[in-house]
Each structure stands twice: as C-alpha cells, then as structure tokens.
N, CA, C, O and the ligand as a Tripos MOL2 file, in Angstrom:
@<TRIPOS>MOLECULE
protein
  313   311    79     0     0
PROTEIN
NO_CHARGES

@<TRIPOS>ATOM
      1 N           0.8190   -1.2100    0.0000 N.3       1 MET1
      2 CA          0.0000    0.0000    0.0000 C.3       1 MET1
      3 C           0.8540    1.2610    0.0000 C.2       1 MET1
      4 O           0.5270    2.2460   -0.6610 O.2       1 MET1
      5 N           1.9800    1.2170    0.7690 N.am      2 LYS2
      6 CA          2.8580    2.3850    0.8370 C.3       2 LYS2
      7 C           3.4270    2.7320   -0.5360 C.2       2 LYS2
      8 O           3.6010    3.9060   -0.8650 O.2       2 LYS2
      9 N           3.7160    1.6970   -1.3400 N.am      3 GLN3
     10 CA          4.2390    1.9490   -2.6860 C.3       3 GLN3
     11 C           3.2080    2.6660   -3.5490 C.2       3 GLN3
     12 O           3.5590    3.5320   -4.3500 O.2       3 GLN3
     13 N           1.9440    2.3090   -3.3880 N.am      4 VAL4
     14 CA          0.8700    2.9410   -4.1630 C.3       4 VAL4
     15 C           0.7340    4.4080   -3.7500 C.2       4 VAL4
     16 O           0.5900    5.2890   -4.5980 O.2       4 VAL4
     17 N           0.7830    4.6580   -2.4380 N.am      5 ILE5
     18 CA          0.6980    6.0320   -1.9430 C.3       5 ILE5
     19 C           1.8720    6.8530   -2.4610 C.2       5 ILE5
     20 O           1.6910    7.9800   -2.9220 O.2       5 ILE5
     21 N           3.0810    6.2860   -2.3870 N.am      6 ASN6
     22 CA          4.2730    6.9790   -2.9040 C.3       6 ASN6
     23 C           4.1390    7.2610   -4.3940 C.2       6 ASN6
     24 O           4.5260    8.3280   -4.8700 O.2       6 ASN6
     25 N           3.5870    6.2930   -5.1310 N.am      7 TYR7
     26 CA          3.4110    6.4560   -6.5700 C.3       7 TYR7
     27 C           2.5310    7.6770   -6.8550 C.2       7 TYR7
     28 O           2.8890    8.5280   -7.6690 O.2       7 TYR7
     29 N           1.3890    7.7590   -6.1870 N.am      8 PHE8
     30 CA          0.4760    8.8690   -6.4400 C.3       8 PHE8
     31 C           1.0350   10.2030   -5.9140 C.2       8 PHE8
     32 O           0.7950   11.2520   -6.5120 O.2       8 PHE8
     33 N           1.7730   10.1630   -4.8040 N.am      9 PHE9
     34 CA          2.4190   11.3700   -4.2960 C.3       9 PHE9
     35 C           3.4390   11.8910   -5.3180 C.2       9 PHE9
     36 O           3.5260   13.0940   -5.5650 O.2       9 PHE9
     37 N           4.2040   10.9680   -5.9060 N.am     10 ASN10
     38 CA          5.1850   11.3680   -6.9250 C.3      10 ASN10
     39 C           4.5020   11.9630   -8.1530 C.2      10 ASN10
     40 O           5.0090   12.9150   -8.7470 O.2      10 ASN10
     41 N           3.3530   11.4050   -8.5350 N.am     11 ILE11
     42 CA          2.6020   11.9520   -9.6720 C.3      11 ILE11
     43 C           2.1680   13.3900   -9.3480 C.2      11 ILE11
     44 O           2.2790   14.2810  -10.1900 O.2      11 ILE11
     45 N           1.6730   13.6050   -8.1170 N.am     12 LEU12
     46 CA          1.2370   14.9490   -7.7170 C.3      12 LEU12
     47 C           2.4010   15.9400   -7.7320 C.2      12 LEU12
     48 O           2.2560   17.0720   -8.1920 O.2      12 LEU12
     49 N           3.5540   15.5040   -7.2250 N.am     13 ILE13
     50 CA          4.7380   16.3790   -7.2220 C.3      13 ILE13
     51 C           5.1440   16.7250   -8.6530 C.2      13 ILE13
     52 O           5.4810   17.8720   -8.9450 O.2      13 ILE13
     53 N           5.1100   15.7390   -9.5370 N.am     14 SER14
     54 CA          5.5210   16.0080  -10.9240 C.3      14 SER14
     55 C           4.5420   16.9610  -11.6060 C.2      14 SER14
     56 O           4.9590   17.8020  -12.4020 O.2      14 SER14
     57 N           3.2450   16.8430  -11.3060 N.am     15 LEU15
     58 CA          2.2620   17.7760  -11.8690 C.3      15 LEU15
     59 C           2.4860   19.1840  -11.3230 C.2      15 LEU15
     60 O           2.3660   20.1670  -12.0550 O.2      15 LEU15
     61 N           2.8130   19.2760  -10.0270 N.am     16 ASP16
     62 CA          3.1210   20.5450   -9.3860 C.3      16 ASP16
     63 C           4.3220   21.2010  -10.0830 C.2      16 ASP16
     64 O           4.2840   22.3850  -10.4180 O.2      16 ASP16
     65 N           5.3740   20.4250  -10.2940 N.am     17 GLN17
     66 CA          6.5800   20.9450  -10.9490 C.3      17 GLN17
     67 C           6.3090   21.2930  -12.4100 C.2      17 GLN17
     68 O           6.8850   22.2470  -12.9320 O.2      17 GLN17
     69 N           5.4410   20.5340  -13.0730 N.am     18 LEU18
     70 CA          5.0540   20.8720  -14.4450 C.3      18 LEU18
     71 C           4.3580   22.2380  -14.4470 C.2      18 LEU18
     72 O           4.6170   23.0790  -15.3070 O.2      18 LEU18
     73 N           3.4780   22.4390  -13.4760 N.am     19 GLY19
     74 CA          2.7980   23.7300  -13.3640 C.3      19 GLY19
     75 C           3.7890   24.8560  -13.1780 C.2      19 GLY19
     76 O           3.6660   25.9020  -13.8150 O.2      19 GLY19
     77 N           4.7730   24.6590  -12.3110 N.am     20 ASN20
     78 CA          5.7960   25.6830  -12.0830 C.3      20 ASN20
     79 C           6.6050   25.9360  -13.3520 C.2      20 ASN20
     80 O           6.9390   27.0800  -13.6600 O.2      20 ASN20
     81 N           6.9180   24.8740  -14.0860 N.am     21 THR21
     82 CA          7.6640   25.0180  -15.3410 C.3      21 THR21
     83 C           6.8510   25.8210  -16.3480 C.2      21 THR21
     84 O           7.3870   26.7010  -17.0210 O.2      21 THR21
     85 N           5.5510   25.5170  -16.4540 N.am     22 LEU22
     86 CA          4.6840   26.2410  -17.3910 C.3      22 LEU22
     87 C           4.5700   27.7180  -17.0260 C.2      22 LEU22
     88 O           4.3120   28.5620  -17.8840 O.2      22 LEU22
     89 N           4.7670   28.0230  -15.7320 N.am     23 LEU23
     90 CA          4.7310   29.4160  -15.2740 C.3      23 LEU23
     91 C           6.1050   30.0850  -15.3510 C.2      23 LEU23
     92 O           6.2990   31.1890  -14.8420 O.2      23 LEU23
     93 N           7.0620   29.3950  -16.0010 N.am     24 GLY24
     94 CA          8.3780   29.9850  -16.2170 C.3      24 GLY24
     95 C           9.3670   29.7340  -15.1020 C.2      24 GLY24
     96 O          10.4060   30.3900  -15.0330 O.2      24 GLY24
     97 N           9.0540   28.7860  -14.2210 N.am     25 GLY25
     98 CA          9.9340   28.4910  -13.0960 C.3      25 GLY25
     99 C          10.8720   27.3200  -13.3440 C.2      25 GLY25
    100 O          10.8830   26.7230  -14.4210 O.2      25 GLY25
    101 N          11.6520   27.0120  -12.3280 N.am     26 ASP26
    102 CA         12.5850   25.8840  -12.3670 C.3      26 ASP26
    103 C          11.7940   24.5740  -12.4350 C.2      26 ASP26
    104 O          10.8970   24.3570  -11.6200 O.2      26 ASP26
    105 N          12.1130   23.6950  -13.3980 N.am     27 PRO27
    106 CA         11.3690   22.4430  -13.5240 C.3      27 PRO27
    107 C          11.5330   21.4840  -12.3440 C.2      27 PRO27
    108 O          10.7770   20.5200  -12.2230 O.2      27 PRO27
    109 N          12.5070   21.7360  -11.4800 N.am     28 ASP28
    110 CA         12.7000   20.8870  -10.3070 C.3      28 ASP28
    111 C          12.0950   21.4800   -9.0440 C.2      28 ASP28
    112 O          12.2510   20.9190   -7.9600 O.2      28 ASP28
    113 N          11.4090   22.6080   -9.1730 N.am     29 GLU29
    114 CA         10.8640   23.2840   -7.9950 C.3      29 GLU29
    115 C           9.3330   23.2340   -8.0110 C.2      29 GLU29
    116 O           8.7130   23.3540   -9.0680 O.2      29 GLU29
    117 N           8.7420   23.0600   -6.8560 N.am     30 THR30
    118 CA          7.2760   23.0560   -6.7680 C.3      30 THR30
    119 C           6.7340   24.4880   -6.7210 C.2      30 THR30
    120 O           7.4590   25.4330   -6.4090 O.2      30 THR30
    121 N           5.4630   24.6210   -7.0320 N.am     31 ILE31
    122 CA          4.8100   25.9320   -6.9620 C.3      31 ILE31
    123 C           4.8450   26.4510   -5.5260 C.2      31 ILE31
    124 O           5.0220   27.6500   -5.3070 O.2      31 ILE31
    125 N           4.6770   25.5670   -4.5540 N.am     32 SER32
    126 CA          4.7000   25.9900   -3.1490 C.3      32 SER32
    127 C           6.0420   26.5930   -2.7690 C.2      32 SER32
    128 O           6.0990   27.6030   -2.0690 O.2      32 SER32
    129 N           7.1180   25.9760   -3.2290 N.am     33 SER33
    130 CA          8.4490   26.4940   -2.9240 C.3      33 SER33
    131 C           8.6470   27.8600   -3.5660 C.2      33 SER33
    132 O           9.1480   28.7880   -2.9310 O.2      33 SER33
    133 N           8.2520   27.9760   -4.8190 N.am     34 ARG34
    134 CA          8.3920   29.2620   -5.5140 C.3      34 ARG34
    135 C           7.5470   30.3280   -4.8260 C.2      34 ARG34
    136 O           7.9590   31.4790   -4.6850 O.2      34 ARG34
    137 N           6.3680   29.9190   -4.4060 N.am     35 CYS35
    138 CA          5.4630   30.8220   -3.7050 C.3      35 CYS35
    139 C           6.1190   31.3130   -2.4060 C.2      35 CYS35
    140 O           6.0730   32.5030   -2.0950 O.2      35 CYS35
    141 N           6.7180   30.4030   -1.6660 N.am     36 ALA36
    142 CA          7.3570   30.7600   -0.3960 C.3      36 ALA36
    143 C           8.5010   31.7440   -0.5980 C.2      36 ALA36
    144 O           8.7300   32.6090    0.2470 O.2      36 ALA36
    145 N           9.2180   31.6220   -1.7060 N.am     37 LYS37
    146 CA         10.3730   32.4810   -1.9440 C.3      37 LYS37
    147 C          10.0110   33.8530   -2.4960 C.2      37 LYS37
    148 O          10.8290   34.7730   -2.4670 O.2      37 LYS37
    149 N           8.8000   33.9910   -2.9920 N.am     38 ASN38
    150 CA          8.4200   35.2320   -3.6660 C.3      38 ASN38
    151 C           7.2460   35.9230   -2.9870 C.2      38 ASN38
    152 O           6.3390   36.4160   -3.6580 O.2      38 ASN38
    153 N           7.2620   35.9580   -1.6710 N.am     39 GLN39
    154 CA          6.1730   36.5750   -0.9230 C.3      39 GLN39
    155 C           6.1160   38.0900   -1.1010 C.2      39 GLN39
    156 O           5.1580   38.7250   -0.6600 O.2      39 GLN39
    157 N           7.1200   38.6730   -1.7340 N.am     40 ASP40
    158 CA          7.0910   40.1120   -2.0000 C.3      40 ASP40
    159 C           6.2220   40.4540   -3.2130 C.2      40 ASP40
    160 O           5.8950   41.6210   -3.4280 O.2      40 ASP40
    161 N           5.8480   39.4490   -4.0040 N.am     41 LYS41
    162 CA          4.9720   39.6900   -5.1600 C.3      41 LYS41
    163 C           3.5400   39.3530   -4.7530 C.2      41 LYS41
    164 O           3.3100   38.2930   -4.1720 O.2      41 LYS41
    165 N           2.5750   40.2180   -5.0380 N.am     42 TRP42
    166 CA          1.2130   40.0830   -4.5290 C.3      42 TRP42
    167 C           0.5720   38.7520   -4.8920 C.2      42 TRP42
    168 O          -0.1170   38.1600   -4.0610 O.2      42 TRP42
    169 N           0.7810   38.2680   -6.1140 N.am     43 TYR43
    170 CA          0.1130   37.0320   -6.5420 C.3      43 TYR43
    171 C           0.6610   35.8120   -5.8060 C.2      43 TYR43
    172 O          -0.0970   34.9010   -5.4730 O.2      43 TYR43
    173 N           1.9570   35.7840   -5.5520 N.am     44 TRP44
    174 CA          2.5150   34.6810   -4.7630 C.3      44 TRP44
    175 C           2.0970   34.8160   -3.3030 C.2      44 TRP44
    176 O           1.8780   33.8220   -2.6110 O.2      44 TRP44
    177 N           1.9890   36.0650   -2.8470 N.am     45 TYR45
    178 CA          1.5620   36.2790   -1.4600 C.3      45 TYR45
    179 C           0.1430   35.7320   -1.2480 C.2      45 TYR45
    180 O          -0.1200   35.0340   -0.2680 O.2      45 TYR45
    181 N          -0.7750   36.0600   -2.1860 N.am     46 TYR46
    182 CA         -2.1620   35.6040   -2.0200 C.3      46 TYR46
    183 C          -2.2870   34.0930   -2.1770 C.2      46 TYR46
    184 O          -3.0720   33.4620   -1.4700 O.2      46 TYR46
    185 N          -1.5240   33.5080   -3.0930 N.am     47 LEU47
    186 CA         -1.5260   32.0430   -3.1950 C.3      47 LEU47
    187 C          -0.9680   31.4450   -1.9050 C.2      47 LEU47
    188 O          -1.4820   30.4440   -1.4050 O.2      47 LEU47
    189 N           0.0790   32.0580   -1.3730 N.am     48 GLY48
    190 CA          0.6560   31.5870   -0.1130 C.3      48 GLY48
    191 C          -0.3350   31.6660    1.0360 C.2      48 GLY48
    192 O          -0.3650   30.7850    1.8960 O.2      48 GLY48
    193 N          -1.1440   32.7160    1.0550 N.am     49 THR49
    194 CA         -2.1540   32.8670    2.0930 C.3      49 THR49
    195 C          -3.1770   31.7250    2.0080 C.2      49 THR49
    196 O          -3.5960   31.1810    3.0290 O.2      49 THR49
    197 N          -3.5700   31.3730    0.7830 N.am     50 VAL50
    198 CA         -4.5120   30.2600    0.5960 C.3      50 VAL50
    199 C          -3.8700   28.9460    1.0500 C.2      50 VAL50
    200 O          -4.4940   28.1550    1.7570 O.2      50 VAL50
    201 N          -2.6280   28.7230    0.6400 N.am     51 LEU51
    202 CA         -1.9350   27.4850    1.0150 C.3      51 LEU51
    203 C          -1.7920   27.3770    2.5330 C.2      51 LEU51
    204 O          -1.9760   26.3050    3.1100 O.2      51 LEU51
    205 N          -1.4610   28.5030    3.1720 N.am     52 GLU52
    206 CA         -1.3050   28.5040    4.6310 C.3      52 GLU52
    207 C          -2.6420   28.2920    5.3400 C.2      52 GLU52
    208 O          -2.6820   27.7140    6.4260 O.2      52 GLU52
    209 N          -3.7410   28.7590    4.7300 N.am     53 PHE53
    210 CA         -5.0630   28.5430    5.3070 C.3      53 PHE53
    211 C          -5.4160   27.0550    5.2620 C.2      53 PHE53
    212 O          -5.9160   26.4950    6.2370 O.2      53 PHE53
    213 N          -5.1470   26.4260    4.1170 N.am     54 VAL54
    214 CA         -5.4640   25.0030    3.9300 C.3      54 VAL54
    215 C          -4.5320   24.1220    4.7550 C.2      54 VAL54
    216 O          -4.9570   23.1330    5.3520 O.2      54 VAL54
    217 N          -3.2520   24.4980    4.7780 N.am     55 ASP55
    218 CA         -2.2370   23.6710    5.4480 C.3      55 ASP55
    219 C          -1.2600   24.5810    6.2010 C.2      55 ASP55
    220 O          -0.2200   24.9520    5.6570 O.2      55 ASP55
    221 N          -1.5860   24.9430    7.4480 N.am     56 PRO56
    222 CA         -0.7070   25.8370    8.2040 C.3      56 PRO56
    223 C           0.7410   25.3170    8.2570 C.2      56 PRO56
    224 O           0.9840   24.1490    8.5580 O.2      56 PRO56
    225 N           1.6850   26.2040    7.9590 N.am     57 GLY57
    226 CA          3.1010   25.8220    7.9540 C.3      57 GLY57
    227 C           3.5750   25.2750    6.6210 C.2      57 GLY57
    228 O           4.7390   24.9040    6.4700 O.2      57 GLY57
    229 N           2.6590   25.2250    5.6460 N.am     58 HIS58
    230 CA          2.9760   24.6300    4.3470 C.3      58 HIS58
    231 C           4.1810   25.2870    3.6770 C.2      58 HIS58
    232 O           5.0870   24.5990    3.2060 O.2      58 HIS58
    233 N           4.1880   26.6090    3.6380 N.am     59 LEU59
    234 CA          5.2650   27.2990    2.9180 C.3      59 LEU59
    235 C           6.6240   27.0380    3.5530 C.2      59 LEU59
    236 O           7.6390   26.9440    2.8630 O.2      59 LEU59
    237 N           6.6270   26.9240    4.8620 N.am     60 GLU60
    238 CA          7.9080   26.7240    5.5430 C.3      60 GLU60
    239 C           8.5110   25.3480    5.2360 C.2      60 GLU60
    240 O           9.7220   25.2300    5.0500 O.2      60 GLU60
    241 N           7.6640   24.3040    5.1850 N.am     61 TRP61
    242 CA          8.2420   22.9770    4.9040 C.3      61 TRP61
    243 C           8.3940   22.7060    3.4160 C.2      61 TRP61
    244 O           9.1610   21.8260    3.0270 O.2      61 TRP61
    245 N           7.6650   23.4590    2.5640 N.am     62 ALA62
    246 CA          7.6980   23.1750    1.1300 C.3      62 ALA62
    247 C           8.8490   23.8650    0.3980 C.2      62 ALA62
    248 O           9.1800   23.5020   -0.7300 O.2      62 ALA62
    249 N           9.4600   24.8660    1.0480 N.am     63 ILE63
    250 CA         10.4990   25.6290    0.3500 C.3      63 ILE63
    251 C          11.7060   24.7470    0.0330 C.2      63 ILE63
    252 O          12.1700   23.9810    0.8770 O.2      63 ILE63
    253 N          12.1980   24.8680   -1.1860 N.am     64 GLU64
    254 CA         13.3540   24.1030   -1.6530 C.3      64 GLU64
    255 C          14.4950   25.0880   -1.9060 C.2      64 GLU64
    256 O          14.5050   25.7990   -2.9110 O.2      64 GLU64
    257 N          15.4510   25.1190   -0.9850 N.am     65 TYR65
    258 CA         16.5480   26.0840   -1.0980 C.3      65 TYR65
    259 C          17.5300   25.7220   -2.1990 C.2      65 TYR65
    260 O          18.2800   26.5770   -2.6690 O.2      65 TYR65
    261 N          17.5330   24.4610   -2.6130 N.am     66 ASP66
    262 CA         18.4950   24.0340   -3.6280 C.3      66 ASP66
    263 C          17.9410   24.1250   -5.0470 C.2      66 ASP66
    264 O          18.6140   23.7220   -5.9960 O.2      66 ASP66
    265 N          16.7270   24.6490   -5.2060 N.am     67 GLU67
    266 CA         16.1180   24.7520   -6.5370 C.3      67 GLU67
    267 C          15.6500   26.1810   -6.7720 C.2      67 GLU67
    268 O          15.3310   26.9010   -5.8260 O.2      67 GLU67
    269 N          15.6110   26.5860   -8.0240 N.am     68 GLY68
    270 CA         15.0610   27.8840   -8.4020 C.3      68 GLY68
    271 C          15.8130   29.0620   -7.8140 C.2      68 GLY68
    272 O          17.0300   29.0220   -7.6300 O.2      68 GLY68
    273 N          15.0540   30.1160   -7.5220 N.am     69 LYS69
    274 CA         15.6330   31.3550   -6.9910 C.3      69 LYS69
    275 C          16.3600   31.0800   -5.6770 C.2      69 LYS69
    276 O          15.8320   30.4160   -4.7850 O.2      69 LYS69
    277 N          17.5760   31.5990   -5.5750 N.am     70 LYS70
    278 CA         18.3620   31.4030   -4.3530 C.3      70 LYS70
    279 C          17.9600   32.4430   -3.3150 C.2      70 LYS70
    280 O          18.0440   33.6460   -3.5630 O.2      70 LYS70
    281 N          17.5260   31.9740   -2.1630 N.am     71 VAL71
    282 CA         17.1520   32.8730   -1.0650 C.3      71 VAL71
    283 C          17.7250   32.3270    0.2320 C.2      71 VAL71
    284 O          18.0360   31.1420    0.3540 O.2      71 VAL71
    285 N          17.8540   33.2300    1.1950 N.am     72 LYS72
    286 CA         18.2670   32.8020    2.5260 C.3      72 LYS72
    287 C          17.0400   32.3530    3.2820 C.2      72 LYS72
    288 O          15.9620   32.9070    3.0700 O.2      72 LYS72
    289 N          17.1610   31.3740    4.1530 N.am     73 PRO73
    290 CA         16.0120   30.9420    4.9650 C.3      73 PRO73
    291 C          15.4430   32.1100    5.7640 C.2      73 PRO73
    292 O          16.1750   32.7960    6.4770 O.2      73 PRO73
    293 N          14.1390   32.3320    5.6430 N.am     74 THR74
    294 CA         13.4540   33.4020    6.3620 C.3      74 THR74
    295 C          12.1010   32.8980    6.8470 C.2      74 THR74
    296 O          11.6190   31.8520    6.4140 O.2      74 THR74
    297 N          11.5100   33.6500    7.7390 N.am     75 LYS75
    298 CA         10.1560   33.3550    8.2310 C.3      75 LYS75
    299 C           9.1860   34.2600    7.4820 C.2      75 LYS75
    300 O           9.5190   35.3950    7.1430 O.2      75 LYS75
    301 N           7.9850   33.7490    7.2250 N.am     76 ARG76
    302 CA          6.9230   34.5380    6.6110 C.3      76 ARG76
    303 C           6.4800   35.6000    7.6010 C.2      76 ARG76
    304 O           6.3180   35.3180    8.7880 O.2      76 ARG76
    305 N           6.2820   36.8330    7.1140 N.am     77 LYS77
    306 CA          5.8430   37.8950    8.0170 C.3      77 LYS77
    307 C           4.3400   38.0940    7.9190 C.2      77 LYS77
    308 O           3.8540   38.7290    6.9840 O.2      77 LYS77
    309 N           3.6120   37.5590    8.8720 N.am     78 ASP78
    310 CA          2.1500   37.7260    8.9680 C.3      78 ASP78
    311 C           1.7990   38.4390   10.2350 C.2      78 ASP78
    312 O           0.6210   38.6770   10.5030 O.2      78 ASP78
    313 CA         13.0710   19.7300   -6.1570 Ca       79 CA79
@<TRIPOS>BOND
     1     1     2 1
     2     2     3 1
     3     3     4 2
     4     3     5 am
     5     5     6 1
     6     6     7 1
     7     7     8 2
     8     7     9 am
     9     9    10 1
    10    10    11 1
    11    11    12 2
    12    11    13 am
    13    13    14 1
    14    14    15 1
    15    15    16 2
    16    15    17 am
    17    17    18 1
    18    18    19 1
    19    19    20 2
    20    19    21 am
    21    21    22 1
    22    22    23 1
    23    23    24 2
    24    23    25 am
    25    25    26 1
    26    26    27 1
    27    27    28 2
    28    27    29 am
    29    29    30 1
    30    30    31 1
    31    31    32 2
    32    31    33 am
    33    33    34 1
    34    34    35 1
    35    35    36 2
    36    35    37 am
    37    37    38 1
    38    38    39 1
    39    39    40 2
    40    39    41 am
    41    41    42 1
    42    42    43 1
    43    43    44 2
    44    43    45 am
    45    45    46 1
    46    46    47 1
    47    47    48 2
    48    47    49 am
    49    49    50 1
    50    50    51 1
    51    51    52 2
    52    51    53 am
    53    53    54 1
    54    54    55 1
    55    55    56 2
    56    55    57 am
    57    57    58 1
    58    58    59 1
    59    59    60 2
    60    59    61 am
    61    61    62 1
    62    62    63 1
    63    63    64 2
    64    63    65 am
    65    65    66 1
    66    66    67 1
    67    67    68 2
    68    67    69 am
    69    69    70 1
    70    70    71 1
    71    71    72 2
    72    71    73 am
    73    73    74 1
    74    74    75 1
    75    75    76 2
    76    75    77 am
    77    77    78 1
    78    78    79 1
    79    79    80 2
    80    79    81 am
    81    81    82 1
    82    82    83 1
    83    83    84 2
    84    83    85 am
    85    85    86 1
    86    86    87 1
    87    87    88 2
    88    87    89 am
    89    89    90 1
    90    90    91 1
    91    91    92 2
    92    91    93 am
    93    93    94 1
    94    94    95 1
    95    95    96 2
    96    95    97 am
    97    97    98 1
    98    98    99 1
    99    99   100 2
   100    99   101 am
   101   101   102 1
   102   102   103 1
   103   103   104 2
   104   103   105 am
   105   105   106 1
   106   106   107 1
   107   107   108 2
   108   107   109 am
   109   109   110 1
   110   110   111 1
   111   111   112 2
   112   111   113 am
   113   113   114 1
   114   114   115 1
   115   115   116 2
   116   115   117 am
   117   117   118 1
   118   118   119 1
   119   119   120 2
   120   119   121 am
   121   121   122 1
   122   122   123 1
   123   123   124 2
   124   123   125 am
   125   125   126 1
   126   126   127 1
   127   127   128 2
   128   127   129 am
   129   129   130 1
   130   130   131 1
   131   131   132 2
   132   131   133 am
   133   133   134 1
   134   134   135 1
   135   135   136 2
   136   135   137 am
   137   137   138 1
   138   138   139 1
   139   139   140 2
   140   139   141 am
   141   141   142 1
   142   142   143 1
   143   143   144 2
   144   143   145 am
   145   145   146 1
   146   146   147 1
   147   147   148 2
   148   147   149 am
   149   149   150 1
   150   150   151 1
   151   151   152 2
   152   151   153 am
   153   153   154 1
   154   154   155 1
   155   155   156 2
   156   155   157 am
   157   157   158 1
   158   158   159 1
   159   159   160 2
   160   159   161 am
   161   161   162 1
   162   162   163 1
   163   163   164 2
   164   163   165 am
   165   165   166 1
   166   166   167 1
   167   167   168 2
   168   167   169 am
   169   169   170 1
   170   170   171 1
   171   171   172 2
   172   171   173 am
   173   173   174 1
   174   174   175 1
   175   175   176 2
   176   175   177 am
   177   177   178 1
   178   178   179 1
   179   179   180 2
   180   179   181 am
   181   181   182 1
   182   182   183 1
   183   183   184 2
   184   183   185 am
   185   185   186 1
   186   186   187 1
   187   187   188 2
   188   187   189 am
   189   189   190 1
   190   190   191 1
   191   191   192 2
   192   191   193 am
   193   193   194 1
   194   194   195 1
   195   195   196 2
   196   195   197 am
   197   197   198 1
   198   198   199 1
   199   199   200 2
   200   199   201 am
   201   201   202 1
   202   202   203 1
   203   203   204 2
   204   203   205 am
   205   205   206 1
   206   206   207 1
   207   207   208 2
   208   207   209 am
   209   209   210 1
   210   210   211 1
   211   211   212 2
   212   211   213 am
   213   213   214 1
   214   214   215 1
   215   215   216 2
   216   215   217 am
   217   217   218 1
   218   218   219 1
   219   219   220 2
   220   219   221 am
   221   221   222 1
   222   222   223 1
   223   223   224 2
   224   223   225 am
   225   225   226 1
   226   226   227 1
   227   227   228 2
   228   227   229 am
   229   229   230 1
   230   230   231 1
   231   231   232 2
   232   231   233 am
   233   233   234 1
   234   234   235 1
   235   235   236 2
   236   235   237 am
   237   237   238 1
   238   238   239 1
   239   239   240 2
   240   239   241 am
   241   241   242 1
   242   242   243 1
   243   243   244 2
   244   243   245 am
   245   245   246 1
   246   246   247 1
   247   247   248 2
   248   247   249 am
   249   249   250 1
   250   250   251 1
   251   251   252 2
   252   251   253 am
   253   253   254 1
   254   254   255 1
   255   255   256 2
   256   255   257 am
   257   257   258 1
   258   258   259 1
   259   259   260 2
   260   259   261 am
   261   261   262 1
   262   262   263 1
   263   263   264 2
   264   263   265 am
   265   265   266 1
   266   266   267 1
   267   267   268 2
   268   267   269 am
   269   269   270 1
   270   270   271 1
   271   271   272 2
   272   271   273 am
   273   273   274 1
   274   274   275 1
   275   275   276 2
   276   275   277 am
   277   277   278 1
   278   278   279 1
   279   279   280 2
   280   279   281 am
   281   281   282 1
   282   282   283 1
   283   283   284 2
   284   283   285 am
   285   285   286 1
   286   286   287 1
   287   287   288 2
   288   287   289 am
   289   289   290 1
   290   290   291 1
   291   291   292 2
   292   291   293 am
   293   293   294 1
   294   294   295 1
   295   295   296 2
   296   295   297 am
   297   297   298 1
   298   298   299 1
   299   299   300 2
   300   299   301 am
   301   301   302 1
   302   302   303 1
   303   303   304 2
   304   303   305 am
   305   305   306 1
   306   306   307 1
   307   307   308 2
   308   307   309 am
   309   309   310 1
   310   310   311 1
   311   311   312 2
@<TRIPOS>SUBSTRUCTURE
     1 MET1         2 RESIDUE 1 A MET
     2 LYS2         6 RESIDUE 1 A LYS
     3 GLN3        10 RESIDUE 1 A GLN
     4 VAL4        14 RESIDUE 1 A VAL
     5 ILE5        18 RESIDUE 1 A ILE
     6 ASN6        22 RESIDUE 1 A ASN
     7 TYR7        26 RESIDUE 1 A TYR
     8 PHE8        30 RESIDUE 1 A PHE
     9 PHE9        34 RESIDUE 1 A PHE
    10 ASN10       38 RESIDUE 1 A ASN
    11 ILE11       42 RESIDUE 1 A ILE
    12 LEU12       46 RESIDUE 1 A LEU
    13 ILE13       50 RESIDUE 1 A ILE
    14 SER14       54 RESIDUE 1 A SER
    15 LEU15       58 RESIDUE 1 A LEU
    16 ASP16       62 RESIDUE 1 A ASP
    17 GLN17       66 RESIDUE 1 A GLN
    18 LEU18       70 RESIDUE 1 A LEU
    19 GLY19       74 RESIDUE 1 A GLY
    20 ASN20       78 RESIDUE 1 A ASN
    21 THR21       82 RESIDUE 1 A THR
    22 LEU22       86 RESIDUE 1 A LEU
    23 LEU23       90 RESIDUE 1 A LEU
    24 GLY24       94 RESIDUE 1 A GLY
    25 GLY25       98 RESIDUE 1 A GLY
    26 ASP26      102 RESIDUE 1 A ASP
    27 PRO27      106 RESIDUE 1 A PRO
    28 ASP28      110 RESIDUE 1 A ASP
    29 GLU29      114 RESIDUE 1 A GLU
    30 THR30      118 RESIDUE 1 A THR
    31 ILE31      122 RESIDUE 1 A ILE
    32 SER32      126 RESIDUE 1 A SER
    33 SER33      130 RESIDUE 1 A SER
    34 ARG34      134 RESIDUE 1 A ARG
    35 CYS35      138 RESIDUE 1 A CYS
    36 ALA36      142 RESIDUE 1 A ALA
    37 LYS37      146 RESIDUE 1 A LYS
    38 ASN38      150 RESIDUE 1 A ASN
    39 GLN39      154 RESIDUE 1 A GLN
    40 ASP40      158 RESIDUE 1 A ASP
    41 LYS41      162 RESIDUE 1 A LYS
    42 TRP42      166 RESIDUE 1 A TRP
    43 TYR43      170 RESIDUE 1 A TYR
    44 TRP44      174 RESIDUE 1 A TRP
    45 TYR45      178 RESIDUE 1 A TYR
    46 TYR46      182 RESIDUE 1 A TYR
    47 LEU47      186 RESIDUE 1 A LEU
    48 GLY48      190 RESIDUE 1 A GLY
    49 THR49      194 RESIDUE 1 A THR
    50 VAL50      198 RESIDUE 1 A VAL
    51 LEU51      202 RESIDUE 1 A LEU
    52 GLU52      206 RESIDUE 1 A GLU
    53 PHE53      210 RESIDUE 1 A PHE
    54 VAL54      214 RESIDUE 1 A VAL
    55 ASP55      218 RESIDUE 1 A ASP
    56 PRO56      222 RESIDUE 1 A PRO
    57 GLY57      226 RESIDUE 1 A GLY
    58 HIS58      230 RESIDUE 1 A HIS
    59 LEU59      234 RESIDUE 1 A LEU
    60 GLU60      238 RESIDUE 1 A GLU
    61 TRP61      242 RESIDUE 1 A TRP
    62 ALA62      246 RESIDUE 1 A ALA
    63 ILE63      250 RESIDUE 1 A ILE
    64 GLU64      254 RESIDUE 1 A GLU
    65 TYR65      258 RESIDUE 1 A TYR
    66 ASP66      262 RESIDUE 1 A ASP
    67 GLU67      266 RESIDUE 1 A GLU
    68 GLY68      270 RESIDUE 1 A GLY
    69 LYS69      274 RESIDUE 1 A LYS
    70 LYS70      278 RESIDUE 1 A LYS
    71 VAL71      282 RESIDUE 1 A VAL
    72 LYS72      286 RESIDUE 1 A LYS
    73 PRO73      290 RESIDUE 1 A PRO
    74 THR74      294 RESIDUE 1 A THR
    75 LYS75      298 RESIDUE 1 A LYS
    76 ARG76      302 RESIDUE 1 A ARG
    77 LYS77      306 RESIDUE 1 A LYS
    78 ASP78      310 RESIDUE 1 A ASP
    79 CA79       313 GROUP 0 **** ****
C-alpha cells in the first residue's frame, strides 16, 4: 500500500513541478516552494495565504533552497 501512496504522491509532485515550469519556473521546484520564496509579489503572497489557510506551515516545509531562486532561509511575516 505504501508503494501505491508513494506512486500517487510522486505523480502529484511532478504535476506541481510541471505547473511551475509552465509558469516559467525551475522544472525541479514546486509551486509551493516558488510561492514561499516570492512573498514580496502580490500574486505569490495571495496564493501563499490560501496554502497557509489550507495547510498551516505549508510554505515553511515546502520551500526548496536548492532549486530555483536562491534565497536565505526566512520566516513569513504575517
Ligand atoms: Ca526539487
């Protein structure tokens, strides 16, 4: 069963990364990670607000420091 769950989780991650690629981002980075790094832009901020509402702490664990835009680890300012 765990293999099936991992399989579908990997499919979701790849779709997420495809979405980020289609939006001009790094193909190895998820939309959540890009969103977390770009909280200074209104559209990423509002998407981040939705993600944080659905899953509190999401942006903090989803950020990928080794992919896409290079940023220093920071806390979201709410
Ligand atoms: Ca990645």
